[in-house]
Each structure stands twice: as structure tokens, then as C-alpha cells.
N, C-alpha and C positions, 0 to 999 in steps of 0.2 A: 500184601500191598502192594499196588503198584503205585510206580513213580511219572511221573509221565516229564516224556519228551526234556531229560534235564539229568547234567552227575555237576555233581559241583567238586570236580579235586581243590579246594583253598589249602591254603600253608596259613590263611585268619585265623580258619576256624578250630587248630591247630597248634597255632602259637597262639592265638587267647586261650585257652584252654591249657596248657602247658605254658604259659607265664601262668596262670594261677594255682597249677600244678609239678611245677615239678622236677617229680619225680614220677610223674610217669612215661611208660616206657607201649614204644611202635604198639605195642603185642596185647599192653591192654585197652588199649580207641578202643577196635571195633568190636561194635558188641552194646557198647552205651551210648546213652542218649541223651544229649549236649546240650540241657538248652540258655538264648543267646540274654544275650545285661539290657540293659541301657546303653553301654560303655558303650559296644556296639554300635561305632557310624554306619555300619550300608544296615541303607530301608530291604534289603531281601532279606535279614534274619532278624525281620520288629517281634516280635515273638517266636518267635524261634525256636521248634524242638527239633534238634541233628543228630538224622542217625547215623553212626558210623562204623561204614561199613573196612574202609581199609583205612590204613596210618603206614605211611614208612618214612622212612627219609629221600622223601624227592616227595612230600605229599599229605594227603587227608582225601579219603572221596567218602561220600556221607552227605549223610538228603532229606530238608526238607520237609517234614508227614504231617504237618498241623493245619496245610496249608492244601484245600483243595482245590483242585483243577477245573477250565469248565467247561469242558468235554468228558466220556466217560468212553471207556475203553470202545465200545462197539462201535462209537461214534468216530478213529482209527478205522483207515481206509481198511490195512491191513487185519485188521479181528474186528466187521462190521456183523461176522451169524459171533460172534464173542456173545457169554450179555452180558452187561450191563455195568460193567463193578464201578463202582468210584474212581480217580485220579491223583495223586497228593502234588501239586506242582517240584518238588524231587530238589528244586536248588537255580539257580539265577544262569548257571552254562549252557554252554549243550544246548537248545531247544532241540535239536535235530533227532535223538534219542531216546529208546525209549526201554527206562532200568526195574526192576521187582525184583521184590524183596518175599521169601515163603516160608512155607515149614512143608508142600509139599515134591520132597528128594524120588516118594516113587512116584507123581502121577506127573514132574517135570524132571526130567537129568539134564543131567547136568553144570548144575548150579553148583557156587562154588562155599563154600563152608562161611560162614560169618564165625556166628558162635553155637556150640550144642548145637542143638535145628532152625538157624537161620538161616536162610541157605541169601546170595545177591545172583539172579542168572537164571540161567538156564533155558531148553528151548522150549519155550515156551510157546514157539508159535505150534509147534510136536504135538499139545497138548493138545491145541485151539481146535483144533483142525482131529483128533481123536475126538474132540465134544462128552472129556468124560466130566467136564470143570459143571460143576453143577452151582444153580444161586442158593 
């Protein structure tokens, strides 16, 4: 799953979840999917599913994964020769960077393990240049 140009480091996601679940520890949230509730006053999270990639004392790094971005991967200059994979919004902060979650550590080196066989980031540009990705 590719998450477009957005990164959300939000204490509000962490605090809303931990308020409802006070026994949640930092190491338990990465890899979890949180579902927003109508109680959240932020329209960016209306009906959102948020994948938590990181959670520590400084906050949470999560990605909205159920809202499709208006452009495909190959519409970004850096990835113009890539397949037309759909991108997802990711979140309302930092609209200048591309983050991606994947299960292909064998093809995309350097990713940070989130949970089990799910990774955040890595050298996707190197992979894209090798043109091994199949649609």
C-alpha cells in the first residue's frame, strides 16, 4: 500500500485510543488499525481507518489507509516510469513526502519493520529503477 505525500504524527490519535484503552502500551500499537469514531472532531479522520506504524513517548505515526489520493504513483515526477499503482491519502500533515507500507522486504531493501512481515519505507526508488515490480 502506498501512502501519498502525507505523514501524521498525532498525539490526538494516540490519546483518543489510549483514553479508551488506558492499558495500551507503546509496543502494542504498531501494526494495529484504528477506526475513527464520530467523537473525533477532526474532519480529516471522518470514517478513517488509521494504520499505526510507530508509537512512542513522542506520539504516534499513523496513516489513513482508506481514502484514495487523486493521483496514481506514475503521476509523480520521481516515479513516472512506475506502474500506475493507486496512492492513498495517508493523513493531513506533511503533504511533501511519500511514505509506503509493504510486505516485500526481499524486493525493497532498508524498510523498518512494523509488525510481522509489514515494513515502512525502504529504498523504493532503487526498486522502481530496477523495474521488477509487476502490476
